[in-house]
Jmol script that loads the backbone (N, CA, C; Angstrom):
load data "model"
ATOM      1  N   MET A   1       8.885 101.292  -9.165  1.00  0.00           N
ATOM      2  CA  MET A   1       7.739 101.242 -10.080  1.00  0.00           C
ATOM      3  C   MET A   1       8.155 100.897 -11.524  1.00  0.00           C
ATOM      4  N   PRO A   2       9.161 101.553 -12.109  1.00  0.00           N
ATOM      5  CA  PRO A   2       9.575 101.164 -13.470  1.00  0.00           C
ATOM      6  C   PRO A   2      10.082  99.723 -13.532  1.00  0.00           C
ATOM      7  N   HIS A   3      10.720  99.281 -12.459  1.00  0.00           N
ATOM      8  CA  HIS A   3      11.208  97.906 -12.430  1.00  0.00           C
ATOM      9  C   HIS A   3      10.049  96.921 -12.550  1.00  0.00           C
ATOM     10  N   ARG A   4       8.953  97.228 -11.893  1.00  0.00           N
ATOM     11  CA  ARG A   4       7.774  96.357 -11.942  1.00  0.00           C
ATOM     12  C   ARG A   4       7.187  96.301 -13.353  1.00  0.00           C
ATOM     13  N   ILE A   5       7.146  97.437 -14.043  1.00  0.00           N
ATOM     14  CA  ILE A   5       6.632  97.468 -15.416  1.00  0.00           C
ATOM     15  C   ILE A   5       7.524  96.629 -16.328  1.00  0.00           C
ATOM     16  N   ILE A   6       8.834  96.730 -16.150  1.00  0.00           N
ATOM     17  CA  ILE A   6       9.771  95.945 -16.968  1.00  0.00           C
ATOM     18  C   ILE A   6       9.544  94.453 -16.738  1.00  0.00           C
ATOM     19  N   VAL A   7       9.337  94.067 -15.487  1.00  0.00           N
ATOM     20  CA  VAL A   7       9.089  92.652 -15.178  1.00  0.00           C
ATOM     21  C   VAL A   7       7.791  92.186 -15.829  1.00  0.00           C
ATOM     22  N   GLN A   8       6.745  93.014 -15.783  1.00  0.00           N
ATOM     23  CA  GLN A   8       5.475  92.649 -16.424  1.00  0.00           C
ATOM     24  C   GLN A   8       5.645  92.497 -17.930  1.00  0.00           C
ATOM     25  N   CYS A   9       6.425  93.383 -18.545  1.00  0.00           N
ATOM     26  CA  CYS A   9       6.679  93.265 -19.984  1.00  0.00           C
ATOM     27  C   CYS A   9       7.433  91.982 -20.304  1.00  0.00           C
ATOM     28  N   HIS A  10       8.420  91.652 -19.481  1.00  0.00           N
ATOM     29  CA  HIS A  10       9.160  90.406 -19.693  1.00  0.00           C
ATOM     30  C   HIS A  10       8.241  89.202 -19.567  1.00  0.00           C
ATOM     31  N   ILE A  11       7.334  89.241 -18.593  1.00  0.00           N
ATOM     32  CA  ILE A  11       6.400  88.129 -18.409  1.00  0.00           C
ATOM     33  C   ILE A  11       5.470  88.014 -19.624  1.00  0.00           C
ATOM     34  N   LYS A  12       4.994  89.151 -20.150  1.00  0.00           N
ATOM     35  CA  LYS A  12       4.126  89.111 -21.334  1.00  0.00           C
ATOM     36  C   LYS A  12       4.874  88.549 -22.539  1.00  0.00           C
ATOM     37  N   VAL A  13       6.108  89.005 -22.735  1.00  0.00           N
ATOM     38  CA  VAL A  13       6.909  88.492 -23.855  1.00  0.00           C
ATOM     39  C   VAL A  13       7.146  86.995 -23.697  1.00  0.00           C
ATOM     40  N   LEU A  14       7.412  86.569 -22.477  1.00  0.00           N
ATOM     41  CA  LEU A  14       7.623  85.150 -22.214  1.00  0.00           C
ATOM     42  C   LEU A  14       6.365  84.342 -22.523  1.00  0.00           C
ATOM     43  N   HIS A  15       5.202  84.858 -22.126  1.00  0.00           N
ATOM     44  CA  HIS A  15       3.938  84.175 -22.436  1.00  0.00           C
ATOM     45  C   HIS A  15       3.740  84.055 -23.940  1.00  0.00           C
ATOM     46  N   ILE A  16       4.034  85.140 -24.666  1.00  0.00           N
ATOM     47  CA  ILE A  16       3.869  85.106 -26.123  1.00  0.00           C
ATOM     48  C   ILE A  16       4.810  84.077 -26.740  1.00  0.00           C
ATOM     49  N   LEU A  17       6.062  84.043 -26.279  1.00  0.00           N
ATOM     50  CA  LEU A  17       7.024  83.079 -26.819  1.00  0.00           C
ATOM     51  C   LEU A  17       6.605  81.643 -26.522  1.00  0.00           C
ATOM     52  N   VAL A  18       6.125  81.413 -25.308  1.00  0.00           N
ATOM     53  CA  VAL A  18       5.667  80.062 -24.948  1.00  0.00           C
ATOM     54  C   VAL A  18       4.479  79.665 -25.804  1.00  0.00           C
ATOM     55  N   HIS A  19       3.560  80.614 -26.027  1.00  0.00           N
ATOM     56  CA  HIS A  19       2.379  80.336 -26.850  1.00  0.00           C
ATOM     57  C   HIS A  19       2.785  80.003 -28.283  1.00  0.00           C
ATOM     58  N   LEU A  20       3.720  80.790 -28.838  1.00  0.00           N
ATOM     59  CA  LEU A  20       4.184  80.517 -30.195  1.00  0.00           C
ATOM     60  C   LEU A  20       4.890  79.172 -30.276  1.00  0.00           C
ATOM     61  N   PHE A  21       5.686  78.854 -29.253  1.00  0.00           N
ATOM     62  CA  PHE A  21       6.381  77.575 -29.247  1.00  0.00           C
ATOM     63  C   PHE A  21       5.382  76.422 -29.169  1.00  0.00           C
ATOM     64  N   GLU A  22       4.333  76.575 -28.346  1.00  0.00           N
ATOM     65  CA  GLU A  22       3.305  75.536 -28.268  1.00  0.00           C
ATOM     66  C   GLU A  22       2.609  75.352 -29.602  1.00  0.00           C
ATOM     67  N   LYS A  23       2.298  76.461 -30.275  1.00  0.00           N
ATOM     68  CA  LYS A  23       1.653  76.346 -31.586  1.00  0.00           C
ATOM     69  C   LYS A  23       2.564  75.650 -32.585  1.00  0.00           C
ATOM     70  N   LEU A  24       3.837  76.014 -32.576  1.00  0.00           N
ATOM     71  CA  LEU A  24       4.800  75.391 -33.481  1.00  0.00           C
ATOM     72  C   LEU A  24       4.909  73.899 -33.202  1.00  0.00           C
ATOM     73  N   LEU A  25       5.024  73.548 -31.932  1.00  0.00           N
ATOM     74  CA  LEU A  25       5.135  72.148 -31.545  1.00  0.00           C
ATOM     75  C   LEU A  25       3.884  71.374 -31.954  1.00  0.00           C
ATOM     76  N   LEU A  26       2.719  71.976 -31.721  1.00  0.00           N
ATOM     77  CA  LEU A  26       1.457  71.325 -32.061  1.00  0.00           C
ATOM     78  C   LEU A  26       1.343  71.125 -33.562  1.00  0.00           C
ATOM     79  N   SER A  27       1.735  72.136 -34.333  1.00  0.00           N
ATOM     80  CA  SER A  27       1.645  71.999 -35.785  1.00  0.00           C
ATOM     81  C   SER A  27       2.597  70.927 -36.295  1.00  0.00           C
ATOM     82  N   VAL A  28       3.795  70.833 -35.691  1.00  0.00           N
ATOM     83  CA  VAL A  28       4.736  69.788 -36.104  1.00  0.00           C
ATOM     84  C   VAL A  28       4.174  68.408 -35.770  1.00  0.00           C
ATOM     85  N   VAL A  29       3.603  68.277 -34.574  1.00  0.00           N
ATOM     86  CA  VAL A  29       3.018  66.993 -34.172  1.00  0.00           C
ATOM     87  C   VAL A  29       1.856  66.623 -35.086  1.00  0.00           C
ATOM     88  N   LEU A  30       0.994  67.592 -35.375  1.00  0.00           N
ATOM     89  CA  LEU A  30      -0.135  67.328 -36.259  1.00  0.00           C
ATOM     90  C   LEU A  30       0.346  66.952 -37.652  1.00  0.00           C
ATOM     91  N   TYR A  31       1.368  67.659 -38.134  1.00  0.00           N
ATOM     92  CA  TYR A  31       1.858  67.386 -39.480  1.00  0.00           C
ATOM     93  C   TYR A  31       2.434  65.989 -39.575  1.00  0.00           C
ATOM     94  N   HIS A  32       3.116  65.546 -38.520  1.00  0.00           N
ATOM     95  CA  HIS A  32       3.769  64.244 -38.585  1.00  0.00           C
ATOM     96  C   HIS A  32       2.824  63.096 -38.269  1.00  0.00           C
ATOM     97  N   ASN A  33       1.764  63.343 -37.483  1.00  0.00           N
ATOM     98  CA  ASN A  33       0.890  62.243 -37.069  1.00  0.00           C
ATOM     99  C   ASN A  33      -0.436  62.228 -37.809  1.00  0.00           C
ATOM    100  N   VAL A  34      -1.177  63.320 -37.746  1.00  0.00           N
ATOM    101  CA  VAL A  34      -2.564  63.301 -38.204  1.00  0.00           C
ATOM    102  C   VAL A  34      -2.648  63.317 -39.721  1.00  0.00           C
ATOM    103  N   ILE A  35      -1.835  64.149 -40.364  1.00  0.00           N
ATOM    104  CA  ILE A  35      -1.974  64.303 -41.813  1.00  0.00           C
ATOM    105  C   ILE A  35      -1.640  63.013 -42.564  1.00  0.00           C
ATOM    106  N   PRO A  36      -0.534  62.295 -42.248  1.00  0.00           N
ATOM    107  CA  PRO A  36      -0.308  61.026 -42.940  1.00  0.00           C
ATOM    108  C   PRO A  36      -1.405  60.003 -42.688  1.00  0.00           C
ATOM    109  N   ILE A  37      -1.935  59.961 -41.469  1.00  0.00           N
ATOM    110  CA  ILE A  37      -3.025  59.022 -41.164  1.00  0.00           C
ATOM    111  C   ILE A  37      -4.250  59.363 -42.004  1.00  0.00           C
ATOM    112  N   ALA A  38      -4.603  60.654 -42.041  1.00  0.00           N
ATOM    113  CA  ALA A  38      -5.760  61.075 -42.826  1.00  0.00           C
ATOM    114  C   ALA A  38      -5.531  60.785 -44.304  1.00  0.00           C
ATOM    115  N   TYR A  39      -4.316  61.010 -44.774  1.00  0.00           N
ATOM    116  CA  TYR A  39      -3.988  60.778 -46.180  1.00  0.00           C
ATOM    117  C   TYR A  39      -4.117  59.301 -46.514  1.00  0.00           C
ATOM    118  N   ASN A  40      -3.567  58.439 -45.648  1.00  0.00           N
ATOM    119  CA  ASN A  40      -3.644  56.993 -45.891  1.00  0.00           C
ATOM    120  C   ASN A  40      -5.079  56.508 -45.839  1.00  0.00           C
ATOM    121  N   SER A  41      -5.856  56.968 -44.850  1.00  0.00           N
ATOM    122  CA  SER A  41      -7.236  56.511 -44.750  1.00  0.00           C
ATOM    123  C   SER A  41      -8.047  57.029 -45.925  1.00  0.00           C
ATOM    124  N   GLU A  42      -7.714  58.228 -46.414  1.00  0.00           N
ATOM    125  CA  GLU A  42      -8.430  58.765 -47.572  1.00  0.00           C
ATOM    126  C   GLU A  42      -8.144  57.929 -48.802  1.00  0.00           C
ATOM    127  N   ILE A  43      -6.900  57.509 -48.969  1.00  0.00           N
ATOM    128  CA  ILE A  43      -6.547  56.653 -50.114  1.00  0.00           C
ATOM    129  C   ILE A  43      -7.298  55.332 -50.010  1.00  0.00           C
ATOM    130  N   ARG A  44      -7.300  54.729 -48.810  1.00  0.00           N
ATOM    131  CA  ARG A  44      -8.009  53.460 -48.624  1.00  0.00           C
ATOM    132  C   ARG A  44      -9.502  53.629 -48.883  1.00  0.00           C
ATOM    133  N   PHE A  45     -10.058  54.730 -48.366  1.00  0.00           N
ATOM    134  CA  PHE A  45     -11.484  54.988 -48.545  1.00  0.00           C
ATOM    135  C   PHE A  45     -11.830  55.133 -50.023  1.00  0.00           C
ATOM    136  N   SER A  46     -10.992  55.873 -50.762  1.00  0.00           N
ATOM    137  CA  SER A  46     -11.290  56.089 -52.170  1.00  0.00           C
ATOM    138  C   SER A  46     -11.108  54.788 -52.956  1.00  0.00           C
ATOM    139  N   LEU A  47     -10.142  53.950 -52.562  1.00  0.00           N
ATOM    140  CA  LEU A  47      -9.962  52.687 -53.260  1.00  0.00           C
ATOM    141  C   LEU A  47     -11.134  51.751 -53.000  1.00  0.00           C
ATOM    142  N   LYS A  48     -11.639  51.755 -51.756  1.00  0.00           N
ATOM    143  CA  LYS A  48     -12.720  50.831 -51.420  1.00  0.00           C
ATOM    144  C   LYS A  48     -14.033  51.241 -52.074  1.00  0.00           C
ATOM    145  N   SER A  49     -14.370  52.532 -52.016  1.00  0.00           N
ATOM    146  CA  SER A  49     -15.736  52.919 -52.355  1.00  0.00           C
ATOM    147  C   SER A  49     -15.804  53.941 -53.473  1.00  0.00           C
ATOM    148  N   GLN A  50     -14.874  53.865 -54.397  1.00  0.00           N
ATOM    149  CA  GLN A  50     -14.914  54.815 -55.514  1.00  0.00           C
ATOM    150  C   GLN A  50     -16.123  54.546 -56.391  1.00  0.00           C
ATOM    151  N   SER A  51     -16.390  53.287 -56.688  1.00  0.00           N
ATOM    152  CA  SER A  51     -17.527  52.952 -57.547  1.00  0.00           C
ATOM    153  C   SER A  51     -18.844  53.232 -56.821  1.00  0.00           C
ATOM    154  N   ALA A  52     -18.869  52.974 -55.498  1.00  0.00           N
ATOM    155  CA  ALA A  52     -20.092  53.246 -54.730  1.00  0.00           C
ATOM    156  C   ALA A  52     -20.402  54.733 -54.719  1.00  0.00           C
ATOM    157  N   ILE A  53     -19.361  55.558 -54.557  1.00  0.00           N
ATOM    158  CA  ILE A  53     -19.575  57.007 -54.580  1.00  0.00           C
ATOM    159  C   ILE A  53     -20.045  57.443 -55.962  1.00  0.00           C
ATOM    160  N   ALA A  54     -19.470  56.870 -56.993  1.00  0.00           N
ATOM    161  CA  ALA A  54     -19.872  57.239 -58.349  1.00  0.00           C
ATOM    162  C   ALA A  54     -21.341  56.883 -58.588  1.00  0.00           C
ATOM    163  N   LYS A  55     -21.759  55.692 -58.160  1.00  0.00           N
ATOM    164  CA  LYS A  55     -23.162  55.298 -58.313  1.00  0.00           C
ATOM    165  C   LYS A  55     -24.079  56.230 -57.533  1.00  0.00           C
ATOM    166  N   GLU A  56     -23.685  56.533 -56.284  1.00  0.00           N
ATOM    167  CA  GLU A  56     -24.506  57.402 -55.452  1.00  0.00           C
ATOM    168  C   GLU A  56     -24.598  58.794 -56.054  1.00  0.00           C
ATOM    169  N   PHE A  57     -23.497  59.278 -56.591  1.00  0.00           N
ATOM    170  CA  PHE A  57     -23.497  60.612 -57.189  1.00  0.00           C
ATOM    171  C   PHE A  57     -24.415  60.636 -58.405  1.00  0.00           C
ATOM    172  N   LYS A  58     -24.365  59.600 -59.226  1.00  0.00           N
ATOM    173  CA  LYS A  58     -25.233  59.550 -60.408  1.00  0.00           C
ATOM    174  C   LYS A  58     -26.699  59.511 -59.991  1.00  0.00           C
ATOM    175  N   SER A  59     -27.020  58.690 -58.985  1.00  0.00           N
ATOM    176  CA  SER A  59     -28.420  58.581 -58.579  1.00  0.00           C
ATOM    177  C   SER A  59     -28.916  59.885 -57.965  1.00  0.00           C
ATOM    178  N   THR A  60     -28.084  60.549 -57.163  1.00  0.00           N
ATOM    179  CA  THR A  60     -28.533  61.806 -56.558  1.00  0.00           C
ATOM    180  C   THR A  60     -28.675  62.897 -57.604  1.00  0.00           C
ATOM    181  N   SER A  61     -27.771  62.925 -58.578  1.00  0.00           N
ATOM    182  CA  SER A  61     -27.874  63.977 -59.590  1.00  0.00           C
ATOM    183  C   SER A  61     -29.124  63.764 -60.440  1.00  0.00           C
ATOM    184  N   ILE A  62     -29.435  62.515 -60.758  1.00  0.00           N
ATOM    185  CA  ILE A  62     -30.640  62.229 -61.540  1.00  0.00           C
ATOM    186  C   ILE A  62     -31.885  62.596 -60.733  1.00  0.00           C
ATOM    187  N   SER A  63     -31.914  62.241 -59.435  1.00  0.00           N
ATOM    188  CA  SER A  63     -33.088  62.554 -58.622  1.00  0.00           C
ATOM    189  C   SER A  63     -33.226  64.064 -58.422  1.00  0.00           C
ATOM    190  N   ASN A  64     -32.122  64.774 -58.302  1.00  0.00           N
ATOM    191  CA  ASN A  64     -32.195  66.235 -58.167  1.00  0.00           C
ATOM    192  C   ASN A  64     -32.764  66.864 -59.429  1.00  0.00           C
ATOM    193  N   ILE A  65     -32.360  66.353 -60.573  1.00  0.00           N
ATOM    194  CA  ILE A  65     -32.871  66.898 -61.836  1.00  0.00           C
ATOM    195  C   ILE A  65     -34.363  66.606 -61.956  1.00  0.00           C
ATOM    196  N   SER A  66     -34.775  65.400 -61.574  1.00  0.00           N
ATOM    197  CA  SER A  66     -36.182  65.041 -61.710  1.00  0.00           C
ATOM    198  C   SER A  66     -37.054  65.821 -60.734  1.00  0.00           C
ATOM    199  N   ILE A  67     -36.529  66.138 -59.548  1.00  0.00           N
ATOM    200  CA  ILE A  67     -37.296  66.934 -58.578  1.00  0.00           C
ATOM    201  C   ILE A  67     -37.507  68.346 -59.132  1.00  0.00           C
ATOM    202  N   LYS A  68     -36.463  68.911 -59.710  1.00  0.00           N
ATOM    203  CA  LYS A  68     -36.581  70.262 -60.265  1.00  0.00           C
ATOM    204  C   LYS A  68     -37.449  70.219 -61.513  1.00  0.00           C
TER     205      LYS A  68
END
end "model"
wireframe off; spacefill off
backbone 0.3
color backbone group
């Protein structure tokens, strides 16, 4: 009976370690792939439509003030 409990504890610890390793691996993959892509696309987006966003922001702020 105690041997069985020890085996169950080892299995739980192993599951926790595997889960932590998966999270670590996933975070490394995300950091190396997704974040640079998002950063580059954000730079491109801001370069393309900075003036459009500024115009839209001005028009919405003016319309919000006039509605109030």
